[in-house]
N, C-alpha and C positions, 0 to 999 in steps of 0.2 A: 248215639241216637241219630236215626236218619231223619226223623220228622219231629216237629216240636208241638207243644201244647196238646199232647195226647193223641195226635194224629198218627195213625198207623197205615202204612202203605201195604197193599196186598200184592203178592207176586203175580198171580193169575197167569194167563197165557198158555195153559196146558203144558205140553212138553217143550214148547218153543222157548228160546232164550230171548230176553228183552233187556237191552242195555240199561234202560232207566227204570227197571222194575223196582218198586218200593221207594223211588226217589221223587216221584211227581206228586204235587199237592195243589188242588184247586183252592186258591185263597179266598174265593167267594163263599165257599161252603166248608172249607177245612177238611174236605174229603180227598182220599187218595185215588189214584188211577190204577187200572189193571190192563195188562196187555192182552190183545186178542187179535185173531185173524178174521179178515172180512171174507165174504163168500168168494171173492176173486183171489184169495190167498195172500193179500197184502197185510202187513203188520200195522197195528194201530194201538193207541192207548185210549182208554175210555174211563170217564167218570160218569157213573150211572145217574139217572134222574134222581133228584133228591128233593124231598118235601120238608121244609123247615116249618114244623107245625106251630111253633111258638110265634114266629114272625109271619106265618101264613103266606109263605113265598115258596113257589115251586121252581126249582132250577132244572132246566132241561139237560139232557145227556150231552156231554162234551166228548167228541171224538177227534183225536189228533193223529195224523199220519206219523208212524214211527220213523220212517226214513228221514223225513225232513227235520223232525225235532231232534233226533239223535245226531244228525249232522251238525245242527246248530250247537248243541251242548258239547260235542266233541271238538268243535272249532275253538271253544273257550278253553277246554282242557289242553288242547294242543298248544294254544297260545301261552298258557301258563307254563308248560313244560319247555317250550322253545325260548321263552323270555322270563325265566324265574326271577331275575332281578327286578323286573317291573311288577310281577305278582307280589313279591315280598315288599317292595316299596309301597304299593297301594295298600297292602295289608297292614303295614306299620302305621300308616296314616289313620286307619280305622280300628287298630287293635287297642283294646283296653289295657292289655298287659304292657304294650310298648309305651302308651301314655303314662301308665302308672310308674314305670321305671324312670321315665324322664322327670316325673313329678318328685319321685324319691330322690333322684340325684340333685335336683334343685333344693329340696328340703335339707338334704345332707349338707350342702354347701353353706346354707345359712347357719346350721348348728355348728359346723366346723369353724366358721369365722368367729362366732360368738365364743366358742371354746378357746380358741387361740387368744382372743382378746382378754378373756378372764384369766387365763394362765399367765399372761404378761403382767396383768394387774397384780396378781399374787406376788410375782417377782419384784415388781416395783414397790409394793408395800414393804417388803423386806429391805430393799435398798434404802427406802426412806427411813425405816426404823434404825438401821445400822449407821446411817448418816445423821441420826438424832433429829430428823425433821418431824417425827411423830413419836408419841410415847407408847409404852407397852399396851395400855388400854385401847388406844386408837388402833394400834397394829392388830390386836386380837379381833376387834370388831370388823375391820376391813378384810382380814384374812378369812374370817368366817363367812362374810358376804360373798367374796369372790370365789372361794373354794366351792361353796354351794352352787354358784352359777356355773363354774367350770365342770363340776361333777354331773350336774343336771344335763348339760349339753353333751358331755362325753357319753352318758347313758343313752341319750337319744341317738347319737351317732352309731352306737353299737346296735341298737334296735333296727335302725335303717339299714345298716350293713347286712344284717341277717336277712331282711326282706329282699334287698337287692340281690343277695346270693341266691335266694329262692327264685327270683325273677330271671336270673341269668340263663336258665334253660331256654328262654325265648331265642336268644342269639344262637345257641347251639342248634335249635330247631331250624333256624334260617339257613345255617350252613348245611345241614343235612338235606333240606329241600333242594338246595343248589346241587348237591352231589347226586341226589335222586334224579333230578331233571337231566343232568349231564349223562347219566346212564341211560335214561329213557330216550334222549334225543337221537342216539345212534340208530335205533331201529324203529322209530315212531311211525314212519310211513309204511312199514311192512307189517304192522300189527294186524292180526286177524280180528274178526268181530268179537270173538270171545275174549281175546287179549285186551281189546279196547274196553270191553265191559268190565274186566278186572281193574283196569286203570281208573275208569269212571267210579267204580265202587270204592276205590281207595281215596280218590281226590274230591268227589262231589258229595256234599252233605245232602242236598235236596235241590229240586228245581220247582220253583213256585210259579204257578200259572194264574194270571189275572185277566179278567175281561174288562176292557175299558173302551166304552163307546163302540167304534167299529174295528177296534184292534184288540189283539190278544198279546199280552206282555208276558215274557218269560224271564225269570231271574234265576241265575245259576249261582248257588252258594257253595263255595269250596270248603272242604275239610282241611284244616291245618293241623293234622293229627300226627304228632311225632311218633307215636307207637306204631302206627300203620306204615308210615314212610320208612322208618329206620329198620323195620322188619324186612324191607326189600333191598337194603344195602348193608355192607359190612359195618361193624362198630356201632351198633345201635345205641341210642341214648334214651333218656327217660321220657315219659309222656308229657306232651305240651300241646293240648288241642285248642284250636281257634277256628274262626270262620271268616272268609273273605267273600264279598258279594260282587258279582258281575251281572249287569242287567242290560236288556235291550228291548226295543219295541219292534214287533214284527207284524207284517201285514197278514191278517188271518186268512185271506183268500189265497195268498201265495204259499204260505207255510203250513198253516194249521187247517186241516180239512175237517169235515164232519159238522155235527150240530152244535149250536151254542146253548 
């Protein structure tokens, strides 16, 4: 999915190719942008005038120069490719999957510790019985208690092991991202416009545009999509999609042209 919450970007732009076609979303209205050429032949992205009838608010047309915006987004893409370890580290900090795996590992350690203690208690009860420190009735009651505790924790450990196994695809995805980046680094500066567009289509989920006071803010959200990435390198692995966000505040006068 390129856009969220039911927003659908339109390609637009006639026969011309636009690097960010279908990627841009105006977050004030939830509307997408289309590419178009001005009378002078320069490329732009435009979100048309929109009337929110329910809120009784009219949003004027937004026009953004394609060259500047594409250069801005490509700079983030290039940075992610040249420094994949930073991209992955930042992503891990914000990844629900990574946090979940760490939580599972901590939970597993607790059940494992309790399981080991219960197992030792079962053994100790038998030692006490054979040394005649407890009778048969006491032995039976304690064995029943500690075996239930041991078996319960063992069951929980197995359940967590299965979930951790399902989560292990995340680390494989990180390795493939590094391999993909290494392959891309070799010729990244020689890519044509169309090749850059292909890379952006693979790695960028969407670009969110916000108007804040006298500035326009752009947020680049990356696709962490294992299926797409491994299709571009040997030995593909299973799908493992995630998203990492990079954002910056840009001066509307310098970078973003057109109406507000």
